C-alpha positions in Angstrom: -29.1 49.3 81.0 -30.0 52.0 83.6 -33.5 51.8 85.3 -36.3 53.2 83.2 -36.9 56.3 85.3 -33.2 57.2 85.1 -33.3 56.8 81.3 -36.4 59.0 81.0 -34.7 61.7 83.1 -31.5 61.5 81.0 -33.4 61.7 77.7 -35.6 64.6 78.9 -32.6 66.5 80.2 -30.7 65.9 77.0 -33.6 67.1 74.9 -33.8 70.3 77.0 -30.1 71.1 77.1 -29.1 70.0 73.5 -32.3 70.5 71.5 -34.3 73.4 72.8 -36.7 71.1 74.6 -39.7 70.4 72.6 -40.7 68.2 75.5 -41.2 71.3 77.6 -43.0 73.3 75.0 -46.6 72.5 76.0 -47.0 69.5 73.7 -50.0 67.1 74.2 -48.2 64.3 76.0 -46.4 66.7 78.4 -49.6 68.7 79.2 -51.6 65.5 79.8 -48.8 64.1 82.0 -49.0 67.3 84.1 -52.7 67.0 84.5 -52.6 63.2 85.2 -49.2 61.9 86.5 -50.3 58.4 85.4 -50.6 59.4 81.8 -47.5 58.6 79.8 -45.8 61.2 77.6 -45.4 60.6 73.8 -41.7 59.6 74.4 -42.9 57.0 77.0 -45.6 55.7 74.7 -43.0 55.2 71.9 -40.7 53.4 74.4 -37.8 55.8 73.7 -36.2 54.8 77.0 -36.0 51.2 75.8 -34.3 52.0 72.5 -31.5 49.5 71.8 -28.0 50.8 72.5 -27.1 49.5 69.0 -29.7 51.8 67.4 -28.3 54.8 69.4 -24.7 53.9 68.4 -25.7 53.7 64.7 -27.5 57.0 64.9 -24.4 58.6 66.4 -22.2 57.2 63.7 -24.4 57.9 60.7 -26.0 61.2 61.8 -23.0 62.7 63.5 -24.6 62.8 66.9 -23.3 62.7 70.5 -25.0 60.1 72.8 -27.0 62.8 74.4 -28.1 64.2 71.0 -29.2 60.7 69.8 -31.5 60.3 72.9 -32.7 63.8 72.7 -33.6 63.4 69.0 -35.8 60.3 69.7 -37.6 62.1 72.6 -38.2 65.2 70.4 -39.4 63.1 67.5 -41.9 61.3 69.6 -43.2 64.6 71.0 -43.3 66.2 67.5 -45.3 63.4 66.1 -48.0 63.9 68.7 -48.1 67.6 68.1 -48.3 67.2 64.3 -51.1 64.7 64.7 -53.1 66.9 66.9 -52.6 69.9 64.7 -53.6 67.9 61.6 -56.9 67.2 63.2 -57.3 70.8 64.4 -56.5 72.5 61.1 -58.5 70.1 58.9 -58.4 71.0 55.2 -55.8 73.7 55.9 -53.2 71.3 57.0 -50.3 71.1 54.6 -47.8 68.8 56.3 -45.3 68.8 59.1 -41.6 68.0 59.5 -38.8 68.1 62.0 -35.3 69.5 61.5 -32.1 70.2 63.4 -29.5 67.8 64.7 -31.8 66.7 67.5 -35.2 67.3 65.7 -35.8 70.1 68.2 -37.7 72.2 65.6 -41.1 71.2 64.3 -42.6 73.1 61.4 -46.3 72.7 60.6 -47.6 74.1 57.3 -51.0 75.5 56.6 -52.8 77.2 53.7 -54.6 79.7 56.0 -52.6 82.5 57.8 -55.2 82.6 60.5 -53.9 79.2 61.7 -50.5 80.6 62.6 -51.3 81.5 66.2 -52.8 78.0 66.9 -49.7 76.3 65.5 -47.3 78.5 67.5 -49.3 77.9 70.6 -48.4 74.2 70.4 -44.7 75.1 70.3 -44.3 74.6 66.5 -43.1 77.0 63.8 -45.9 77.9 61.3 -45.4 78.1 57.5 -48.1 79.4 55.3 -48.1 77.7 51.9 -50.2 77.5 48.7 -51.3 73.9 48.6 -52.9 71.8 51.3 -51.7 68.2 51.9 -55.1 67.0 50.6 -54.4 68.8 47.3 -50.9 67.4 47.1 -52.1 63.8 47.9 -54.8 64.2 45.2 -52.3 65.3 42.6 -50.0 62.3 43.4 -53.0 60.0 43.1 -53.6 61.4 39.6 -50.0 60.6 38.8 -50.4 57.1 40.2 -53.4 56.5 37.9 -51.6 58.0 34.9 -48.6 55.8 35.5 -50.7 52.7 34.8 -50.9 53.8 31.1 -47.7 55.9 30.8 -44.1 54.7 30.6 -42.3 55.8 33.7 -39.0 54.1 33.4 -37.3 57.5 32.8 -39.4 59.2 35.5 -39.2 56.4 38.1 -39.9 58.3 41.4 -42.6 60.7 42.5 -43.7 61.7 45.9 -45.5 64.4 48.1 -42.8 66.6 49.5 -44.3 68.7 52.3 -41.1 70.7 52.8 -41.3 72.1 49.2 -45.1 72.0 49.2 -45.1 70.2 45.9 -45.3 66.8 44.3 -41.7 66.0 43.2 -41.1 63.9 40.1 -37.6 62.5 39.8 -36.6 61.9 36.2 -33.6 60.6 34.2 -35.1 62.5 31.3 -37.1 65.6 32.0 -39.3 64.8 29.0 -40.5 61.7 30.7 -41.6 63.7 33.7 -43.4 66.2 31.5 -45.3 63.3 29.8 -46.3 61.8 33.1 -47.6 65.1 34.4 -49.5 65.9 31.2 -51.1 62.4 31.2 -52.2 63.0 34.8 -53.6 66.4 34.1 -51.9 67.9 37.1 -51.3 71.6 37.3 -47.7 72.8 36.9 -47.9 74.8 40.1 -48.2 71.5 42.0 -45.2 69.8 40.5 -41.4 70.0 40.7 -39.2 68.0 38.4 -35.9 66.8 39.8 -33.2 65.4 37.5 -31.5 62.2 38.7 -28.9 59.9 37.1 -29.9 56.5 38.4 -33.0 54.3 38.1 -34.0 52.5 41.3 -34.1 48.8 41.3 -35.4 46.1 43.7 -32.9 44.5 45.9 -33.6 40.9 45.1 -30.5 39.1 46.6 -30.8 41.0 49.9 -30.8 40.2 53.6 -32.2 42.4 56.2 -32.2 40.7 59.7 -31.5 37.0 59.2 -31.2 35.5 55.7 -33.7 33.2 54.1 -33.6 31.4 50.8 -36.1 30.6 48.1 -33.9 30.0 45.0 -32.4 33.4 45.6 -31.8 35.1 48.9 -33.8 37.7 50.8 -34.3 38.8 54.4 -36.7 38.6 57.2 -38.3 41.9 57.9 -40.3 41.6 61.1 -41.5 38.5 62.9 -45.3 38.3 63.1 -48.2 36.1 64.1 -51.5 35.4 62.5 -53.7 33.8 65.1 -51.6 30.9 66.3 -49.5 30.8 63.1 -46.0 32.2 63.3 -44.0 33.8 60.5 -42.5 37.0 59.2 -43.2 40.0 57.0 -40.9 40.7 54.0 -40.8 42.3 50.6 -43.3 41.1 47.9 -40.6 41.0 45.2 -38.8 38.2 47.1 -41.4 35.5 46.3 -44.9 34.6 45.2 -47.6 32.7 47.2 -46.6 29.1 47.4 -42.9 29.7 47.2 -41.0 27.6 49.8 -38.3 29.0 51.9 -35.3 27.8 54.0 -33.7 29.6 56.8 -30.2 31.1 57.3 -29.1 27.6 58.3 -30.6 26.0 55.1 -33.2 24.2 57.2 -36.7 24.0 55.8 -38.6 27.1 57.1 -41.9 27.9 55.6 -44.0 29.1 52.6 -45.1 32.4 51.2 -48.8 32.8 52.0 -49.5 36.0 50.1 -47.4 38.5 48.0 -48.1 41.8 46.2 -45.6 43.2 43.7 -45.6 45.5 41.8 -48.3 48.0 43.0 -47.1 47.5 46.5 -44.1 45.5 47.8 -45.4 43.3 50.6 -45.5 39.6 51.5 -45.6 37.3 54.5 -44.2 33.8 55.1 -45.8 31.2 57.4 -43.1 29.1 59.2 -43.2 25.5 60.4 -43.1 24.4 64.0 -39.3 24.5 64.1 -39.3 28.3 63.9 -40.4 30.7 66.6 -41.2 34.3 66.1 -39.3 36.7 68.4 -39.8 40.5 68.9 -36.3 41.4 67.6 -34.4 42.3 64.5 -30.7 41.6 63.9 -28.5 44.6 64.9 -24.8 45.5 64.7 -22.6 42.5 65.3 -25.6 40.2 65.8 -26.9 42.1 68.8 -30.7 41.9 69.1 -32.8 45.1 68.7 -36.2 45.0 70.4 -39.3 46.1 68.6 -41.8 47.9 70.8 -44.5 48.8 68.3 -45.2 50.3 64.9 -45.9 54.0 65.4 -44.9 55.8 62.1 -42.2 58.4 62.5 -42.7 61.9 60.8 -40.8 63.3 57.8 -37.3 64.3 58.8 -37.1 61.7 61.6 -34.1 59.4 62.1 -34.4 55.8 60.9 -32.0 52.8 60.8 -31.9 49.8 58.6 -30.7 46.2 59.3 -29.1 44.4 56.4 -26.6 41.5 56.5 -24.7 42.8 53.5 -23.9 46.2 54.8 -24.9 46.0 58.5 -26.5 48.8 60.4 -26.9 52.2 58.7 -29.0 55.2 59.7 -30.4 58.2 57.9 -33.6 60.2 57.9 -37.1 59.9 56.4 -37.4 62.1 53.3 -41.0 61.5 52.3 -43.9 59.2 53.0 -46.4 58.3 50.2 -43.8 57.9 47.5 -44.3 56.1 44.1 -41.2 54.6 42.4 -40.9 52.7 39.1 -38.7 49.6 39.0 -38.1 47.6 35.8 -40.8 45.3 37.0 -43.4 48.1 37.5 -44.5 50.9 39.7 -44.7 50.7 43.5 -46.9 53.2 45.4 -47.1 54.1 49.1 -43.5 53.5 50.0 -41.3 55.7 52.2 -38.1 57.4 50.8 -35.1 57.6 53.1 -31.4 58.6 53.0 -30.3 55.2 54.4 -28.0 53.4 52.0 -28.4 49.7 51.0 -26.7 47.3 48.6 -27.6 43.9 47.0 -28.1 41.5 49.9 -30.2 43.9 52.0 -33.6 43.5 50.4 -36.6 42.8 52.7 -34.7 44.0 55.7 -36.0 45.9 58.7 -36.3 49.7 59.1 -36.7 50.9 62.7 -37.0 54.3 64.4 -36.0 54.0 68.0 -38.0 50.9 69.0 -40.8 51.4 66.4 -41.0 49.2 63.3 -41.2 51.3 60.2 -41.1 49.0 57.2 -39.2 46.4 55.0 -36.6 47.2 52.4 -38.0 47.5 48.9 -35.3 49.0 46.6 -33.2 52.0 45.9 -30.2 53.4 44.2 -26.6 54.1 45.1 -24.5 52.2 47.7 -23.0 52.5 51.2 -19.7 53.8 50.0 -20.8 56.9 48.1 -24.3 57.1 49.6 -27.7 56.2 48.4 -31.5 56.4 48.5 -33.8 53.6 49.6 -37.5 52.9 49.7 -39.3 50.8 52.2 -42.7 49.3 52.3 -44.4 50.7 55.5 -45.2 48.0 58.0 -48.6 49.1 59.1 -50.3 48.8 55.6 -48.6 45.4 55.3 -49.9 44.2 58.7 -53.4 45.5 57.8 -53.4 44.0 54.3 -52.7 40.4 55.5 -54.2 40.6 59.0 -50.9 40.1 60.8 -49.8 41.0 64.3 -46.4 42.4 64.9 -44.3 40.6 67.5 -43.3 43.1 70.1 -41.3 43.2 73.3 -44.5 43.9 75.2 -45.6 40.4 74.7 -47.6 41.0 71.5 -51.2 42.0 71.2 -53.9 39.8 72.6 -57.6 40.2 72.7 -58.8 43.6 73.8 -60.1 44.0 77.3 -63.9 43.7 77.0 -64.6 45.3 80.4 -64.7 49.0 79.3 -66.6 48.2 76.1 -66.1 50.0 72.8 -64.6 49.4 69.3 -60.9 49.8 70.2 -59.0 46.5 69.9 -55.5 45.4 70.5 -53.8 44.0 67.3 -55.8 46.3 65.0 -54.0 48.8 62.7 -55.2 52.4 63.1 -54.5 55.3 60.7 -54.5 59.0 61.5 -58.1 60.2 61.7 -59.6 56.8 62.6 -62.1 57.0 65.4 -62.9 54.4 68.1 -64.9 54.2 71.3 -63.5 53.0 74.6 -65.0 53.2 78.0 -68.0 55.2 76.8 -65.8 57.9 75.1 -64.8 58.5 71.5 -61.2 59.0 70.5 -59.5 60.0 67.2 -56.2 58.5 66.1 -53.2 60.9 65.9 -50.5 58.6 64.6 -50.6 55.4 62.6 -49.8 52.3 64.6 -50.9 48.8 65.5 -52.6 48.8 68.9 -50.9 46.9 71.7 -52.1 45.9 75.1 -51.5 48.8 77.5 -52.0 51.3 74.6 -55.7 51.9 75.3 -56.8 55.4 74.1 -57.0 56.9 77.6 -53.5 55.8 78.3 -51.7 57.0 75.2 -52.2 60.7 74.5 -49.4 60.5 71.9 -51.7 58.2 69.8 -55.2 59.2 70.7 -57.2 62.4 71.4 -60.6 62.7 72.7 -63.0 63.4 69.8 
């Protein structure tokens, strides 16, 4: 692999030539880097320069990109995430979502309900779109649907999500009448909802392998290696096992035990392994190559994402929506992310990664990798937060926060957009969801934190 500074230069150049150069459009990371050369850009914070060659190759294959376009896309997506996070805070209740588009994600659109926000959005290098509903209104409408689904049959209306691009809550239905019943039970206004007809009902991928296989009567896959204090283990899908379920590894050697599991409702679990197993900061890539995990910064809607599964190998696609609800035969799952990545039986519980950033574990979906499909993954940050886990990363893994500067920020803690912390006597607001890592202190990561 070329030296880091050569990789940064190549990625920045590719972004400028092939993508319209969001990185030079006055975005927060770039501006801060100009003011303070020691301050890393969003692309540097997201470790784009250390993205595995296998991820880049899979992006080229599945998204139809050249090598330069694949690198440019990752740079632009890192920059766009920082801009969208900053504008979300600046616009407040007017904010109606953000998304990237174009082969290299060179174009960022930020939606608002107030036309007076247009100049502020365009000043940050983004395209402005004035819409009717704020993201807060859409999220509230989806929450109403989530509550109604607890008392309403949703087998024939199995998926619903906030779609920022259409400024609506989309309900996918095998029968339109089922969608109508769900919306009526929720009391959601028709202007907020779009019904989309689909032919297939999603299902959980029970006999699936994402990274390496593990067995517990059936077969599932390791999502991401983790630690909990001194205990090692891995995160996986909740539908793969219940607390107390014993597991064996890919080599059929005794491995560990499920410590906690949630399914349905969410689709998350973790397994504590015995002393024969060691957690590493990698997931299994194409041909068995190791792909490094640098962190867990969530990518925006429209961003590229790749999945590791031992049945179908590496496949890439894009993020369609966050905060999606989907109904399986076993019940409704909320808070998952919908993607265009395909999967088949044998891929369940597997790893989703954007660049070097962990995104989630395979939950379920529909279709296949011959004709195409849709999958849903349980986002990794809520899983880590729910069970108090620490993601194993190539940076060595979070340790105790440096007590010298003082403050509430701490390595290993999961932060969501809008969270505030203090560090070194100053207050900072989180721009993008992530699990804090050593070296990612708020003053050092303008892609993740802004002075409040």
